[in-house]
C-alpha positions in Angstrom: 97.3 104.1 74.5 97.3 103.3 78.1 98.2 105.8 80.8 101.7 104.6 81.9 101.6 106.2 85.3 98.3 104.6 86.3 99.4 101.2 84.7 102.6 101.4 86.7 100.9 102.2 89.9 98.4 99.3 89.4 101.2 96.8 88.7 103.2 98.0 91.7 100.1 97.9 94.0 99.7 94.2 93.2 103.4 93.6 94.1 103.3 95.7 97.2 100.2 93.9 98.5 102.0 90.5 98.2 105.2 91.9 99.7 103.4 93.4 102.8 101.4 90.3 103.4 104.6 88.3 103.3 106.1 90.7 105.9 103.1 89.9 108.1 103.7 86.2 107.6 107.5 86.1 107.8 108.6 89.4 109.3 111.7 90.9 107.6 113.7 87.7 107.4 115.0 89.1 104.0 117.2 91.5 106.0 119.8 88.7 106.3 120.3 88.5 102.5 123.5 89.8 101.1 123.5 91.4 97.6 124.6 88.2 95.9 121.7 86.3 97.5 119.2 88.9 96.3 120.7 88.7 92.8 120.4 84.9 92.9 116.8 85.0 93.9 116.0 87.3 91.0 118.1 85.1 88.7 116.1 82.0 89.7 112.9 83.8 88.9 114.1 85.2 85.6 115.6 82.0 84.5 112.4 80.1 85.2 110.5 82.6 83.0 113.0 82.1 80.2 112.9 78.3 80.5 109.1 78.4 80.3 109.3 80.7 77.3 111.7 78.3 75.6 110.0 75.0 76.4 106.5 76.5 76.0 105.3 74.5 79.0 105.6 74.4 82.7 105.2 71.9 85.5 104.9 74.2 88.5 101.7 76.2 88.7 103.2 79.5 89.7 102.4 81.9 86.8 104.9 84.0 84.8 103.2 87.1 86.2 103.8 85.9 89.7 107.5 85.5 88.9 107.7 89.0 87.5 106.0 90.2 90.7 108.6 88.4 92.7 111.3 90.1 90.6 109.8 93.5 91.5 109.7 92.6 95.2 113.3 91.2 95.3 114.5 94.4 93.5 112.9 96.5 96.2 114.6 94.2 98.8 117.9 94.8 97.0 117.5 98.5 96.9 116.4 98.6 100.5 119.4 96.5 101.6 121.7 98.9 99.9 120.1 101.8 101.6 120.1 100.2 105.1 123.6 98.9 104.8 124.9 95.7 106.3 122.5 92.7 106.1 121.6 91.5 109.6 119.1 89.6 111.7 116.7 92.4 112.2 112.9 92.7 112.4 111.6 96.0 111.1 108.2 97.3 111.9 105.6 96.8 109.1 105.0 100.5 108.9 108.8 101.1 108.4 108.9 98.4 105.7 105.9 100.0 103.9 107.7 103.4 103.9 110.9 101.9 102.6 109.0 100.0 99.9 107.1 103.1 98.8 110.4 105.2 98.7 112.2 102.6 96.5 109.2 102.3 94.1 108.9 106.1 94.0 112.5 106.4 92.9 112.1 103.6 90.3 109.0 105.2 88.9 110.7 108.6 88.7 113.6 107.0 86.8 111.0 105.3 84.5 109.3 108.6 83.8 112.6 110.3 82.9 113.6 107.5 80.6 110.2 107.4 79.0 110.5 111.0 78.2 113.7 110.4 76.3 112.9 107.0 74.8 109.3 107.6 74.0 108.0 104.5 75.7 109.9 102.1 73.4 109.3 99.4 76.0 105.7 99.1 74.8 107.0 97.5 71.6 109.3 95.1 73.3 108.7 91.4 73.9 108.4 89.6 77.2 111.5 87.6 76.1 113.5 90.8 75.8 112.5 91.9 79.3 113.7 88.6 80.7 117.0 88.8 78.7 117.6 92.4 79.9 116.9 91.4 83.5 119.4 88.5 83.2 122.0 90.8 81.7 121.5 93.4 84.5 122.0 90.5 87.0 125.2 89.5 85.3 126.4 93.2 85.5 125.7 93.2 89.3 127.7 90.0 89.7 130.6 91.6 87.9 130.4 94.8 90.0 130.4 92.6 93.1 133.6 90.8 91.8 135.1 94.3 91.3 134.4 95.0 95.1 131.4 97.2 94.2 133.5 99.6 92.1 132.9 100.7 88.5 135.0 102.8 86.2 132.4 104.3 84.0 129.2 102.3 84.5 126.2 102.7 86.8 126.2 101.0 90.1 124.3 98.1 91.6 121.4 100.4 92.6 120.8 101.6 89.0 120.7 98.0 87.8 118.2 97.0 90.4 116.0 100.0 89.3 116.2 98.9 85.7 115.3 95.3 86.7 112.3 96.5 88.7 111.1 98.6 85.9 111.5 95.9 83.3 109.5 93.5 85.4 106.8 96.2 85.9 106.7 96.8 82.1 106.2 93.0 81.5 103.3 93.0 84.0 101.7 96.0 82.3 102.0 94.4 78.9 100.7 91.1 80.2 97.7 93.0 81.7 97.1 94.8 78.4 97.2 91.5 76.6 94.7 90.0 79.0 92.4 93.0 78.6 92.6 92.8 74.8 91.8 89.1 74.8 88.7 89.7 77.0 87.2 92.1 74.4 
């Protein structure tokens, strides 16, 4: 069995590399995004994956893996926006962005490690379709929380849903990588 911590770090490193290069290209334009806009960006990516899964074909060359990487990165954006507060026109230094990214991923990884302890890495037996469905469900939950003015009675908040979305996308990337490695043998 693969080493989950190393697999997780490898998947996140690919996402982080893309994210930080885009910060160089675009700055932190994402700082203007409100929670619903971040949710919608993730929704578009998850729905595209689901559509490709159902139609078993695609017309745009962006891979499913690239969409999962985008979901990871938008989840980090969502978590960062919650941490920083009000969305605004603001350009953050690349070093600050990298620190924020690492902090959010560290928290998500810690959550994953705790859940893996209790669930015994059940995710390794799940399908890519399930990860997409769970991501879509978490997005619907966030939308409902937003309609409730950010309040919940008994449920986890927006941040916990972003963490789960991030981790589901990382799991999908790990399993896709495992499948690629198996097919190369």
